[in-house]
Each structure stands twice: as structure tokens, then as C-alpha cells.
DRENNU-668106 format. One line per field, with one value per residue (C-alpha): residue number from 1; residue in one letter; x, y, z. Coordinates in nm, 3 decimals, always signed. Each point is the difference from the previous one (the first is absolute). Example, Ala and Ser with C-alpha at 12.3 -4.5 7.8 and 13.67 -1.06 7.14 Angstrom:
BEGIN
vovex: [1|2]
lolum: [A|S]
px: [+1.230|+0.137]
py: [-0.450|+0.344]
pz: [+0.780|-0.066]
***
This chain:
BEGIN
vovex: [1|2|3|4|5|6|7|8|9|10|11|12|13|14|15|16|17|18|19|20|21|22|23|24|25|26|27|28|29|30|31|32|33|34|35|36|37|38|39|40|41|42|43|44|45|46|47|48|49|50|51|52|53|54|55|56|57|58|59|60|61|62|63|64|65|66|67|68|69|70|71|72|73|74|75|76|77|78|79|80|81|82|83|84|85|86|87|88|89|90|91|92|93|94|95|96|97|98|99|100|101|102|103|104|105|106|107|108|109|110|111|112|113|114|115|116|117|118|119|120|121|122|123|124|125|126|127|128|129|130|131|132|133|134|135|136|137|138|139|140|141|142|143|144|145|146|147|148|149|150|151|152|153|154|155|156|157|158|159|160|161|162|163|164|165|166|167|168|169|170|171|172|173|174|175|176|177|178|179|180|181|182|183|184|185|186|187|188|189|190|191|192|193|194|195|196|197|198|199|200|201|202|203|204|205|206|207|208|209|210|211|212|213|214|215|216|217|218|219|220|221|222|223|224|225|226|227|228|229|230|231|232|233|234|235|236|237|238|239|240|241|242|243|244|245|246|247|248|249|250|251|252|253|254|255|256|257|258|259|260|261|262|263|264|265|266|267|268|269|270|271|272|273|274|275|276|277|278|279|280|281|282|283|284|285|286|287|288|289|290|291|292|293|294|295|296|297|298|299|300|301|302|303|304|305|306|307|308|309|310|311|312|313|314|315|316|317|318|319|320|321|322|323|324|325|326|327|328|329|330|331|332|333|334|335|336|337|338|339|340|341|342|343|344|345|346|347|348|349|350|351|352|353|354|355|356|357|358|359|360|361|362|363|364|365|366|367|368|369|370|371|372|373|374|375|376|377|378|379|380|381|382|383|384|385|386|387|388|389|390|391|392|393|394|395|396|397|398|399|400|401|402|403|404|405|406|407|408|409|410|411|412|413|414|415|416|417|418|419|420|421|422|423|424|425|426|427|428|429|430|431|432|433|434|435|436|437|438|439|440|441|442|443|444|445|446|447|448|449|450|451|452|453|454|455|456|457|458|459|460|461|462|463|464|465|466|467|468|469|470|471|472|473|474|475|476|477|478|479|480|481|482|483|484|485|486|487|488|489|490|491|492|493|494|495|496|497|498|499|500|501|502|503]
lolum: [M|S|D|T|G|I|P|A|K|N|R|R|D|L|T|Q|G|S|I|A|L|T|M|I|L|F|A|L|P|T|L|G|S|S|A|L|Q|S|L|N|G|S|I|N|A|V|W|V|G|R|V|L|G|E|E|A|L|A|A|T|A|N|G|N|I|L|M|F|L|L|V|S|F|V|F|G|F|G|M|A|S|T|I|L|I|G|Q|A|V|G|G|R|D|A|D|L|A|R|R|T|M|G|T|A|L|G|S|I|I|P|L|S|I|L|V|A|A|G|G|W|L|F|A|P|T|L|L|A|L|L|G|T|P|A|S|A|A|N|L|A|L|T|Y|L|R|M|I|F|I|A|M|P|A|T|L|T|F|T|L|F|M|M|A|L|R|G|T|G|D|S|M|T|P|L|W|F|M|V|V|S|V|T|I|D|L|V|L|T|P|T|L|I|L|G|L|G|P|F|P|Q|W|G|I|F|G|S|A|F|A|T|A|T|A|N|T|L|A|L|I|G|M|I|V|T|I|Y|L|R|G|S|V|L|A|L|R|G|G|D|L|R|Y|L|R|A|D|R|A|I|L|L|S|M|I|A|K|G|V|P|M|G|L|Q|M|I|V|I|S|S|A|A|L|T|M|L|S|L|I|N|R|E|G|V|Q|T|T|A|A|Y|G|A|T|Q|Q|L|W|T|Y|V|Q|M|P|A|M|A|L|S|A|A|A|S|A|M|A|A|Q|N|I|G|A|G|K|W|E|R|V|S|R|I|T|R|W|G|L|V|F|N|L|A|L|T|G|T|V|I|T|L|L|A|I|F|D|E|S|V|L|G|L|F|L|G|R|D|S|P|A|V|P|I|G|A|R|I|Q|I|L|A|T|W|G|Y|L|F|F|G|V|A|Q|V|L|F|G|T|M|R|A|N|G|Y|V|V|G|P|L|I|V|M|V|I|S|M|Y|P|V|R|L|G|F|A|F|G|F|Y|P|L|L|G|A|D|A|L|W|L|S|F|P|A|G|M|V|A|T|A|V|M|G|A|G|L|Y|L|H|G|R|W|R|R|G|K|M|L|P|P|R|E|A|A|Q|R|T|E|G|Y|R|A|Q|A|G|T|C|A|S|C|S|D|L|A|P|T|T|A|W|E|P|A|A|D|R|R|Q|P|N|A|A]
px: [+14.419|-0.160|+0.118|-0.223|+0.155|-0.303|+0.040|-0.298|-0.046|-0.048|-0.292|-0.329|-0.115|-0.266|-0.026|-0.013|-0.280|-0.354|-0.100|-0.292|+0.231|+0.319|-0.267|-0.106|+0.360|+0.071|-0.294|-0.039|+0.317|-0.064|-0.383|+0.176|+0.215|-0.291|-0.216|+0.269|+0.050|-0.360|-0.055|+0.291|-0.170|-0.328|+0.154|+0.143|-0.306|-0.194|+0.282|-0.042|-0.362|-0.084|+0.287|+0.061|-0.380|-0.200|+0.193|+0.324|-0.132|-0.149|+0.376|+0.116|-0.259|+0.073|+0.381|+0.045|-0.168|+0.170|+0.330|-0.115|-0.034|+0.296|+0.225|-0.223|+0.266|+0.280|-0.195|-0.069|+0.407|-0.029|-0.262|+0.189|+0.328|-0.233|-0.082|+0.313|+0.206|-0.270|+0.025|+0.406|-0.050|-0.189|+0.227|+0.269|+0.184|+0.147|+0.214|-0.312|-0.184|+0.286|+0.060|-0.409|+0.008|+0.307|-0.198|-0.281|+0.205|+0.184|-0.320|-0.274|+0.222|+0.116|-0.358|-0.244|+0.300|-0.151|-0.369|+0.087|+0.101|-0.249|-0.223|+0.116|-0.017|-0.337|-0.191|-0.179|-0.124|-0.131|-0.187|-0.135|-0.091|-0.151|-0.209|+0.105|-0.278|+0.165|-0.033|+0.249|+0.214|+0.306|-0.034|+0.022|+0.294|+0.212|-0.051|+0.031|+0.334|+0.137|-0.101|+0.172|+0.325|+0.000|-0.141|+0.400|+0.010|-0.348|+0.026|+0.300|-0.144|-0.275|+0.232|+0.222|-0.338|-0.167|+0.382|+0.013|-0.343|+0.098|+0.264|-0.266|+0.056|-0.280|+0.066|+0.310|-0.220|-0.255|+0.260|+0.160|-0.401|-0.025|+0.289|-0.136|-0.320|+0.138|+0.178|-0.287|-0.212|+0.194|+0.138|-0.342|-0.159|+0.294|+0.089|-0.374|-0.044|+0.339|+0.037|+0.280|+0.310|-0.132|-0.159|-0.334|-0.019|-0.349|-0.086|+0.348|+0.108|-0.236|+0.174|+0.347|-0.045|-0.114|+0.321|+0.237|-0.144|-0.007|+0.415|+0.075|-0.134|+0.141|+0.363|-0.098|-0.101|+0.278|+0.236|-0.206|+0.034|+0.382|+0.037|-0.207|+0.203|-0.351|+0.034|-0.119|+0.315|+0.255|+0.388|+0.299|-0.014|-0.385|-0.008|+0.040|-0.341|-0.102|+0.059|-0.354|+0.034|-0.137|-0.162|-0.187|-0.109|-0.156|-0.215|-0.082|-0.080|-0.215|-0.173|+0.025|-0.156|-0.313|-0.037|+0.060|-0.256|-0.251|+0.067|+0.020|-0.347|-0.172|+0.199|-0.161|-0.352|+0.009|+0.093|-0.237|-0.231|+0.128|-0.066|-0.366|-0.036|+0.224|-0.315|-0.204|+0.170|+0.253|-0.212|-0.003|+0.309|+0.107|-0.244|+0.142|+0.359|-0.094|-0.177|+0.325|+0.166|-0.269|+0.062|+0.401|-0.123|-0.259|+0.277|+0.237|-0.093|-0.004|+0.292|+0.228|-0.158|+0.058|+0.371|+0.047|-0.169|+0.242|+0.297|-0.123|-0.048|+0.332|+0.184|-0.130|-0.033|+0.394|-0.003|-0.171|-0.294|-0.321|-0.201|+0.013|-0.100|-0.357|-0.022|+0.114|-0.240|-0.245|+0.086|+0.038|-0.346|-0.176|+0.214|-0.084|-0.369|+0.059|+0.219|-0.135|-0.351|+0.099|+0.098|-0.266|-0.263|+0.198|-0.054|-0.335|-0.063|+0.221|+0.026|-0.157|+0.252|+0.306|-0.063|-0.052|+0.354|+0.099|-0.259|-0.161|-0.308|-0.167|+0.068|-0.235|+0.257|-0.039|-0.370|+0.156|+0.311|-0.240|-0.220|+0.320|+0.077|-0.342|-0.032|+0.408|+0.198|-0.197|+0.214|+0.324|-0.109|+0.046|+0.310|+0.127|-0.062|+0.151|+0.304|+0.064|-0.048|+0.248|+0.238|+0.021|+0.016|+0.260|+0.237|+0.062|+0.045|-0.339|-0.134|-0.089|-0.381|-0.040|+0.074|-0.267|-0.240|+0.061|-0.065|-0.332|-0.067|+0.060|-0.092|-0.300|-0.072|+0.053|-0.009|-0.296|-0.193|+0.063|-0.043|-0.313|-0.165|+0.066|-0.312|-0.210|+0.163|+0.178|+0.296|-0.083|+0.095|+0.366|+0.056|-0.208|+0.223|+0.259|-0.112|-0.086|+0.327|+0.101|-0.260|+0.132|+0.331|-0.012|-0.210|+0.202|+0.298|-0.169|-0.054|+0.409|+0.092|-0.191|+0.074|+0.273|+0.368|+0.131|+0.184|+0.192|+0.168|+0.377|+0.140|+0.366|+0.185|+0.137|+0.313|-0.136|-0.282|+0.228|+0.266|-0.329|-0.159|+0.335|+0.018|-0.366|+0.112|+0.309|-0.180|-0.279|+0.299|+0.018|-0.241|-0.312|-0.214|+0.183|-0.054|-0.341|+0.011|+0.273|-0.199|+0.077|+0.032|+0.131|-0.337|-0.214|-0.053|-0.099|-0.330|-0.104|+0.140|-0.274|-0.285|+0.107|-0.349|-0.002|-0.075]
py: [+10.523|-0.093|-0.292|-0.255|+0.023|+0.163|+0.372|+0.187|+0.202|-0.284|-0.152|+0.110|-0.093|-0.195|-0.047|+0.326|+0.329|-0.027|-0.299|+0.152|+0.288|-0.278|-0.230|+0.281|+0.102|-0.297|-0.168|+0.383|-0.080|-0.384|+0.090|+0.270|-0.272|-0.218|+0.287|+0.082|-0.369|-0.050|+0.355|-0.154|-0.309|+0.155|+0.285|-0.313|-0.180|+0.299|+0.034|-0.408|+0.005|+0.329|-0.040|-0.373|-0.124|-0.213|-0.310|+0.165|+0.111|-0.359|-0.129|+0.223|-0.105|-0.355|+0.078|+0.178|-0.267|-0.286|+0.214|+0.035|-0.366|-0.091|+0.293|-0.080|-0.226|+0.257|+0.276|-0.207|-0.014|+0.382|+0.044|-0.215|+0.181|+0.313|-0.111|-0.125|+0.335|+0.176|-0.168|+0.001|+0.318|+0.080|-0.204|+0.211|-0.284|+0.167|-0.345|-0.197|+0.236|-0.005|-0.409|-0.005|+0.227|-0.172|-0.353|+0.101|+0.198|-0.344|-0.236|+0.215|+0.111|-0.347|-0.103|+0.230|-0.032|-0.374|+0.087|+0.250|-0.254|-0.263|+0.211|+0.163|-0.386|-0.102|+0.322|-0.139|-0.311|+0.206|+0.235|-0.306|-0.119|+0.291|+0.011|+0.339|+0.132|-0.113|+0.367|+0.117|-0.344|+0.121|+0.323|-0.104|-0.229|+0.287|+0.237|-0.287|-0.070|+0.319|+0.027|-0.320|+0.135|+0.252|-0.154|-0.022|+0.389|+0.025|-0.233|+0.174|+0.358|-0.131|-0.175|+0.321|+0.201|-0.246|-0.020|+0.374|+0.020|-0.287|+0.267|+0.262|+0.127|+0.074|+0.355|-0.159|-0.295|+0.313|+0.195|-0.265|-0.109|+0.361|-0.075|-0.325|+0.122|+0.327|-0.200|-0.274|+0.309|+0.122|-0.359|-0.161|+0.236|+0.042|-0.358|-0.108|+0.250|+0.033|+0.380|+0.174|-0.187|-0.335|-0.338|-0.074|-0.280|-0.024|-0.176|-0.100|+0.338|+0.067|-0.319|+0.127|+0.333|-0.133|-0.219|+0.310|+0.195|-0.228|-0.108|+0.398|+0.019|-0.252|+0.102|+0.326|-0.103|-0.254|+0.320|+0.187|-0.244|-0.003|+0.341|+0.036|-0.281|-0.166|-0.287|-0.220|+0.113|-0.298|+0.066|-0.176|-0.270|+0.013|-0.115|-0.336|+0.012|-0.071|-0.344|-0.090|-0.026|-0.344|+0.090|+0.315|-0.171|-0.237|+0.242|+0.159|-0.290|-0.144|+0.346|+0.103|-0.315|+0.050|+0.362|-0.087|-0.311|+0.296|+0.161|-0.300|-0.078|+0.338|+0.002|-0.327|-0.006|+0.347|-0.223|-0.225|+0.326|+0.121|-0.308|-0.003|+0.391|-0.092|-0.202|+0.293|+0.133|+0.288|+0.302|-0.141|-0.116|+0.370|+0.143|-0.223|+0.121|+0.353|-0.089|-0.119|+0.326|+0.205|-0.297|+0.084|+0.370|-0.142|-0.277|+0.251|+0.164|-0.394|-0.065|+0.296|-0.023|-0.395|+0.085|+0.286|-0.208|-0.292|+0.220|+0.187|-0.321|-0.158|+0.266|-0.025|-0.326|+0.031|+0.219|-0.151|+0.288|-0.254|+0.255|+0.202|-0.311|-0.023|+0.399|+0.005|-0.292|+0.218|+0.296|-0.193|-0.066|+0.317|+0.154|-0.330|+0.092|+0.394|-0.015|-0.329|+0.090|+0.364|-0.174|-0.251|+0.306|+0.163|-0.265|-0.060|+0.357|+0.021|-0.361|+0.039|+0.317|-0.206|-0.299|+0.192|+0.090|-0.355|-0.135|+0.318|+0.158|-0.185|-0.327|-0.258|-0.153|+0.302|-0.080|-0.301|+0.169|+0.197|-0.316|-0.173|+0.338|-0.012|-0.337|-0.081|+0.310|+0.075|-0.343|+0.177|+0.166|-0.342|-0.053|+0.263|-0.136|-0.333|+0.160|+0.211|-0.293|-0.241|+0.293|+0.007|-0.385|-0.111|+0.259|-0.206|-0.271|-0.162|-0.118|-0.335|+0.101|+0.303|-0.246|-0.253|+0.310|+0.087|-0.410|+0.044|+0.326|-0.042|-0.378|-0.106|+0.339|+0.231|-0.233|-0.272|+0.376|-0.014|-0.312|-0.054|+0.288|+0.015|-0.175|+0.266|+0.305|-0.040|+0.266|+0.153|-0.284|+0.059|+0.338|-0.039|-0.297|+0.261|+0.124|-0.291|-0.111|+0.328|+0.001|-0.327|+0.053|+0.318|-0.188|-0.285|+0.227|+0.154|-0.308|-0.096|+0.322|-0.022|-0.366|-0.168|-0.007|+0.284|+0.150|-0.311|-0.024|+0.130|+0.120|-0.024|-0.268|-0.211|+0.143|+0.347|-0.095|-0.122|+0.298|+0.237|-0.206|+0.035|+0.348|+0.048|-0.184|+0.194|+0.329|-0.132|-0.129|-0.306|+0.132|-0.212|+0.336|+0.078|-0.336|+0.004|+0.291|-0.221|-0.145|-0.403|+0.036|+0.303|+0.052|-0.078|+0.259|-0.114|+0.172|-0.210|-0.332|+0.059|+0.113|-0.163|+0.087|+0.368|+0.228]
pz: [+12.695|+0.331|+0.164|-0.145|-0.327|-0.186|-0.069|+0.170|-0.299|-0.251|+0.143|+0.139|+0.374|+0.007|+0.352|+0.203|-0.022|-0.108|-0.191|-0.210|-0.113|-0.032|-0.185|-0.263|-0.042|-0.113|-0.186|-0.216|-0.214|-0.038|-0.073|-0.238|-0.167|-0.057|-0.106|-0.273|-0.133|-0.027|-0.181|-0.223|-0.082|-0.037|-0.280|-0.187|+0.039|-0.191|-0.258|-0.073|+0.022|-0.202|-0.234|-0.090|+0.125|+0.246|-0.088|+0.068|+0.365|+0.045|-0.080|+0.250|+0.243|-0.056|-0.008|+0.353|+0.190|-0.100|+0.042|+0.392|+0.004|-0.087|+0.262|+0.245|+0.182|-0.087|+0.168|+0.338|+0.050|-0.081|+0.278|+0.267|-0.058|+0.090|+0.304|+0.069|-0.088|+0.231|+0.319|-0.057|-0.069|+0.339|+0.192|-0.157|-0.136|-0.326|-0.114|+0.030|-0.226|-0.231|-0.014|-0.064|-0.293|-0.141|+0.072|-0.174|-0.296|-0.087|+0.026|-0.160|-0.296|-0.127|+0.085|-0.191|-0.301|+0.024|+0.024|-0.327|-0.211|+0.082|-0.061|-0.291|-0.122|+0.128|-0.072|-0.277|+0.166|+0.332|-0.225|-0.145|+0.351|+0.084|-0.289|-0.145|-0.272|-0.350|-0.114|+0.275|+0.013|-0.212|+0.168|+0.345|-0.094|-0.089|+0.298|+0.186|-0.100|+0.019|+0.339|+0.091|-0.170|+0.238|+0.332|+0.153|-0.008|+0.086|+0.299|+0.100|+0.031|+0.191|+0.216|+0.108|+0.030|+0.222|+0.209|+0.102|+0.102|+0.258|+0.077|+0.062|-0.343|-0.185|-0.181|-0.231|-0.149|-0.085|-0.191|-0.207|-0.065|-0.141|-0.217|-0.108|-0.105|-0.160|-0.240|-0.096|-0.060|-0.212|-0.189|-0.006|-0.303|-0.137|-0.085|-0.026|-0.250|-0.110|+0.000|-0.160|-0.053|+0.240|-0.138|-0.014|+0.217|+0.141|+0.330|-0.009|+0.049|+0.273|+0.198|-0.123|+0.171|+0.304|+0.069|-0.134|+0.270|+0.251|-0.071|-0.040|+0.357|+0.101|-0.086|+0.164|+0.337|+0.052|-0.049|+0.219|+0.236|+0.000|-0.031|+0.338|+0.182|+0.037|+0.275|-0.292|-0.226|-0.004|-0.030|+0.029|+0.209|+0.052|-0.401|+0.128|+0.186|-0.381|+0.076|+0.180|+0.351|+0.065|+0.340|-0.160|-0.325|+0.214|+0.141|-0.286|-0.143|+0.356|-0.026|-0.403|-0.146|+0.184|-0.092|-0.348|+0.004|+0.122|-0.320|-0.198|+0.151|-0.087|-0.350|-0.067|+0.082|-0.180|-0.305|+0.036|+0.044|-0.336|-0.139|+0.047|-0.100|-0.293|-0.120|+0.059|-0.356|-0.082|+0.102|+0.327|+0.075|-0.137|+0.267|+0.233|-0.108|+0.078|+0.309|+0.142|-0.099|+0.242|+0.268|+0.049|+0.149|+0.210|+0.093|+0.047|+0.365|+0.142|-0.137|+0.092|+0.341|+0.053|-0.074|+0.233|+0.298|-0.107|-0.021|+0.339|+0.159|-0.106|+0.087|+0.357|+0.066|-0.092|+0.271|+0.250|-0.004|+0.002|+0.208|-0.377|-0.189|+0.037|-0.016|-0.345|-0.084|+0.092|-0.187|-0.287|+0.012|+0.059|-0.292|-0.229|+0.077|-0.105|-0.308|-0.114|+0.015|-0.148|-0.334|+0.016|-0.019|-0.250|-0.231|+0.003|-0.078|-0.296|-0.125|-0.312|-0.115|+0.125|-0.177|-0.300|-0.004|-0.055|-0.218|-0.197|+0.102|-0.236|+0.038|+0.123|+0.240|+0.192|+0.180|+0.054|+0.213|+0.200|+0.111|+0.101|+0.169|+0.167|+0.112|+0.116|+0.140|+0.294|+0.119|+0.056|+0.291|+0.144|-0.167|+0.140|+0.371|-0.098|-0.109|+0.262|+0.251|-0.239|-0.021|+0.404|+0.039|-0.276|+0.153|+0.274|-0.242|+0.037|-0.382|-0.010|+0.171|-0.251|-0.276|+0.125|-0.022|-0.337|-0.110|+0.167|-0.179|-0.299|-0.070|+0.224|+0.029|-0.299|-0.260|+0.139|-0.015|-0.391|-0.093|+0.278|-0.132|-0.342|-0.122|+0.213|-0.037|-0.332|-0.066|+0.354|+0.181|-0.108|+0.151|+0.299|+0.068|+0.033|+0.361|+0.118|-0.004|+0.179|+0.241|+0.087|+0.013|+0.246|+0.236|+0.037|-0.001|+0.341|+0.141|-0.065|+0.112|+0.320|+0.072|-0.194|+0.136|-0.198|+0.252|+0.058|-0.297|-0.077|-0.342|+0.079|-0.044|+0.324|+0.036|-0.013|+0.201|+0.310|+0.003|-0.002|+0.313|+0.161|-0.073|+0.158|+0.327|+0.037|+0.001|+0.250|+0.237|+0.240|+0.270|+0.062|-0.073|-0.299|-0.167|-0.106|-0.188|-0.274|-0.256|+0.003|-0.367|-0.248|-0.089|+0.282|+0.282|+0.381|-0.063|-0.327|+0.221|+0.228|-0.253|-0.362|-0.166|+0.171|-0.270]
***
């Protein structure tokens, strides 16, 4: 163990070496985790759509987007804790990393239980407000309620994966995603069809299989964290950190709520969009549900690179290495154009064949899905640009500006386009509104990155910020020639103070 209290073998140092190589080595396991998760969801959708029918597939589309809306605030706390852990690890502060993990667990688990209970009770009302097709309403209710039951375990599993990435470890989350997906792939057809001695549970079986897989993977991940002596493991006196540290909790709330609101904005706009799509009929809703499955793959490179940029930037900010942050962003943008562009091209070529897996080759929903793909999927190239930029900015706790960008992009732009052009373009206006919003997000996100004040922010609670500032001043010494090297805050180097808007 080093004198920092963080065993070097249990963390990946993201503040050293080639930025391009470090980013790709960090992002690829994250991309693999996302690919496995999406592949699992797609295979489940194939089972649901082909065995249980289009109404069941439409039910899962309505249920999943509603669940996403209700967990957004909890996810925001997880993102905030991940960034704080990343800065703590970059600054070699093991105690802060453990206090952050304890505060996150002690806050998110009770909150997720409340959300799960509320979701169970109000699921029928929420589905009615969404305008879920009557033929799919009962199936959607069954599916959604099972998902809510599993929410505490699912969110805790997600929190641990995010926290591990904050320490620089993206491989352990990948391995336990493999465990979760493998269990789910076996249980889903078994419980949908009632194979062998197992009951035939239909759509409930699909949700139960996913919940069971995530719970077992969570147990395995926790055991591994303790066996490896991870900095995130709370032992003995560290268990007191499960009682939330007020300063850390306030920091997580201040940064987590805007990040959660970003997801609320995205999902609420998607709910409004889905209510418009539901009016087009169950076949269009099913086509959109299948298209959403494909879009998860298009988003994966951008989300993996955003996570990599955020984790790398957080550690480098924590270490005071601001000169690497802009280079991290540039490499993220380069990789996004290459990877996301490749996925978009492949789906444009094979869209009908892939859609047929979900809907059946002869389904009348296939040409509808193909039309959606052609009109909307190209916009994810701009989505990736925005995600990389937002990933860098949130690494220093700058989250309000991106929230404002998302509000403008989702409502005046996307929904305004959909409502405004529907009388002229019909359903095509719904699909074209997606790239319209993504382009707007990328343009405004670039403006924030180049001209915003995100470099002057801070993520640390006041106590740690003050301690880190004193540490920088001690390193700089007392001589006049050295004092300019020390930042005036924990996260604002002298170079950025002189040129706050420099890229």
C-alpha cells in the first residue's frame, strides 16, 4: 500500500501515459459492458416479441421508458459519487473515496426502496397517463411492477459498477456484467416458456429473470470488492460512513440533482414522444420499440467514451493535471466519430434484417422501423459529440449548463419540431425530431465547452477543497517564483485562471 492509503494494484492510474491508449483501454471494457447489457435486452425483446407478440413488446417499451424516468434522480446521485471518487483517487485520498462510497450507499438504497414502492403503487396511473395501448396495458403493468420490485438491487449494482470505474477499474464491471447477462439469457426463455420444471410466467418471467441476474451479479461483485481489498470496501470503523457525511451528501445533491434532471428531461420528452407514437397504432409502437433496441447499440460508443472522458478528467483534475484535460476531450471526440460512425453505417445497411429479429420478417412493423432508422439514426453522431463534452465538464462538477442545454434541445427543439411539422410531414416529423434535438445539443454543448465557466467549478466538499488547496500551496513553497504555480482553488490551475475559456 502506498502512503496515500490506496493500494496501487487496486486502481488504474488515469493521470499517466498516453491519453489515447489510456482512453481506449478504459473505454473498451465499458463499451463491452454496455454491449452485453444491450445484447441481453435485445435477446429478451426477441423472446418477448416473437413468443408473446407485438402487444407484449409494446408493453416492455412503455414499461422501460417509464422506469427510466422514475430512477433518474437516483442515477444522478450515482454519477455525482463516481466523479467525486474519481477526484479522490486522482488526489490519492483513500478516506474521501470510502466516505463517498458510504454516503452513496447509505443514501441511494433507502431512496431506491421509496421509488420502488411508489412505482408499484402508481404504476397503473402512470401507464394510463402515458396512453399505453389498451391491448398492452395489463402486460405493461405486470412487467413494470416486477421491475420496480428489483429496483434497489439493480440500482446498487449500477452504483458499484460506476464507482469502480471512478477508481479507474473498468474490467471488474465488465466481468460481472458477463455474469448477469449469462444468467439472464438462461432464465429468460426458461421462465417465459416454462421449460422443464419451471413455471410458464410469460412477460413476468422476462422481468423476473433480469431482476434475479442483477441481484446475483451484485452479490458476486460485493464479495470480489472485499476479497481484493478495494478502496471502496468498508470495514470495521469505515462502516460508520454509511451514515451520510453531510458535506459529501450536499455536494452529491448539488451535482446529482441537475444530472438526474437531465435524465428527467430526456425521459419526459421521450414519454411525450411515445404518447404521440402510441396514437399511430400498436404496429408503429412495436416498430419504435424494436428501433430503440437498435439505438442502444448506436449510443454505446458515445456513452462509453463519455464515461471514459469523465473518469479520466476527474482523476486528472484531482491530481491537478489540467494540461491533460483538453487532450482527453479531443481524443474522445475523435474516437466518437470513428466508432459511432461505423455503427450507424452498419445499421443503415442491415436495418431490415436486424429489425426482423424482433418483429418477424413478415411483420408489417418492419418497414415502419426501417423508415425510423433512416430518418433518425444519423443524429447519434452529434449525440456522441455532446456526450463527450458533457463528460469532461461534469468531471469538475459543472452540471447546470448541460441541464439547460438539454431542456432547450428536448422541448423547444425536439418536441417543437415534432408538433410543428406533424401536420406537414405526418409521422416522419416524429422521427426527424430526434436528430434535430441531437444537433442542437451538440452545437450548444460545444459553446459551453469553449466559452463556459466549467473550469472554475469544483466537486470536492468545502473541507476537502480547503485541505487540497493547502497541499498545493505547500508543494509550491513560499518563494515568489513558485507561488504562481499553485492554484487558488483545489481545481483551478494558474494557467486556467489567466485563460478561463481556453480549450
